[in-house]
Each structure stands twice: as structure tokens, then as C-alpha cells.
C-alpha positions in Angstrom: 116.7 133.5 12.1 116.0 129.8 12.2 113.1 128.6 14.3 114.0 126.4 17.3 112.5 125.3 20.6 113.7 124.2 24.1 111.2 121.4 23.8 111.9 118.5 21.4 109.2 117.0 19.2 109.1 114.0 21.6 108.4 116.4 24.5 105.8 118.3 22.5 104.0 115.0 21.6 104.0 113.6 25.1 102.7 117.0 26.4 99.9 117.0 23.8 99.0 113.4 24.6 98.9 114.2 28.3 96.4 117.0 27.7 94.5 115.1 24.9 94.7 111.3 25.6 92.0 110.4 23.0 93.7 112.2 20.1 94.6 110.6 16.8 98.1 110.7 15.4 96.7 113.1 12.7 95.4 115.5 15.4 98.6 115.3 17.3 100.7 116.0 14.2 98.5 119.0 13.3 98.7 120.5 16.7 102.4 119.9 17.2 103.4 120.9 13.6 105.1 117.7 12.4 104.1 115.1 9.9 101.8 112.2 10.8 104.6 109.7 10.0 106.9 111.5 12.4 104.1 111.5 15.0 103.6 107.7 14.6 107.4 107.2 15.0 107.5 109.3 18.2 104.5 107.6 19.6 106.2 104.2 19.0 109.4 105.5 20.7 107.4 106.7 23.7 105.5 103.5 24.0 108.5 101.3 23.5 110.3 103.2 26.2 107.4 102.9 28.6 106.6 106.6 28.7 103.1 106.1 27.3 100.7 103.2 27.2 97.9 102.8 24.6 94.7 101.0 24.8 92.3 100.4 21.9 88.7 101.7 22.2 86.9 100.9 19.1 89.1 102.2 16.2 90.9 104.8 18.4 93.8 104.6 20.8 93.5 106.0 24.3 96.9 107.0 25.7 98.1 107.3 29.2 101.3 109.0 30.2 103.4 107.2 32.8 104.3 110.2 35.0 106.6 108.5 37.5 109.4 107.7 35.1 112.6 109.8 34.8 112.7 112.1 31.8 115.5 111.3 29.4 118.1 114.0 29.8 121.8 114.4 28.9 122.7 115.0 32.5 123.1 112.7 35.5 120.2 114.4 37.3 116.8 112.8 37.4 113.7 114.8 36.4 110.4 113.0 36.7 108.0 113.1 33.7 105.1 114.1 35.9 107.1 117.2 37.1 107.6 118.3 33.6 104.0 117.8 32.7 102.9 119.7 35.7 104.1 122.8 33.9 101.4 122.1 31.3 98.7 121.9 33.9 98.8 125.3 35.7 100.8 128.0 37.4 100.4 126.1 40.7 101.8 123.1 38.9 104.7 125.1 37.7 105.5 126.2 41.3 105.2 122.6 42.5 107.5 121.3 39.7 110.0 124.0 40.6 109.9 123.0 44.3 110.2 119.3 43.6 112.9 119.8 41.0 114.9 122.0 43.4 114.5 119.4 46.2 115.7 116.6 43.9 118.7 118.7 42.6 119.7 119.5 46.2 119.4 115.8 47.1 121.6 114.9 44.2 124.3 117.3 45.2 123.6 120.2 42.8 124.9 123.4 44.3 124.8 125.8 41.4 122.3 128.6 40.8 119.0 127.6 39.1 117.1 129.9 36.8 113.5 129.0 35.8 113.0 129.8 32.2 109.2 129.4 32.2 107.1 131.5 34.6 
């Protein structure tokens, strides 16, 4: 069976950067399981789209994830980046993300049944 994931490489990179803002592209690539070149391309995508900012400190970059932006999805519903990253933080964060996402979905007119895949 082929390996696959619910989370894209972009999602995995932004999650790693969120937890490790002082990481190098090589460290990110190793942790995420992709090439360093792909990591550089993803970091550029995320920075160009405003999802992360980078600041030089000596020879290293220090990254900051912009949590208030909507996550890129293929639906018309908005999910905020910070809500997705709260899943990374803790079980309490997972509960808060679920509550906030549910509130947003109701506010946007979603009336179907939701099932949380991560718990």
C-alpha cells in the first residue's frame, strides 16, 4: 500500500516551523522527510503567500507563522491557520480548534455532520 497523509508537505513544514522557529531548511527537511530543495521551495511559497515571515539573525533565519490568515482549502469555508496549528500545541488546543471551527462552520451556513479525525 502506498504511503499518504492527510497533511500536505506545506502543512507539515508550516507545523514544524511553528514548533521550531529557529530551524534551518536542512533540519526541517530531515524532520519532515523531504529534500532540502523542496523545503526551500515550500518556505518560499509560504513566505510569498504571507503565511510565514523570516528575519535574519546572524547566519540563520528565524521564522514566524502568521496565524490569523485563512488556510488554503479547496472549499469555500474559512479555516484559520492558528486553529490548525492549535492541534499541534495540545489536547486543549485541539478542543478549542474544534469549537472555533464548529462556530465558523455554523456561521458560514454549514449544516452537515462533522467528524473530527484527530483526537
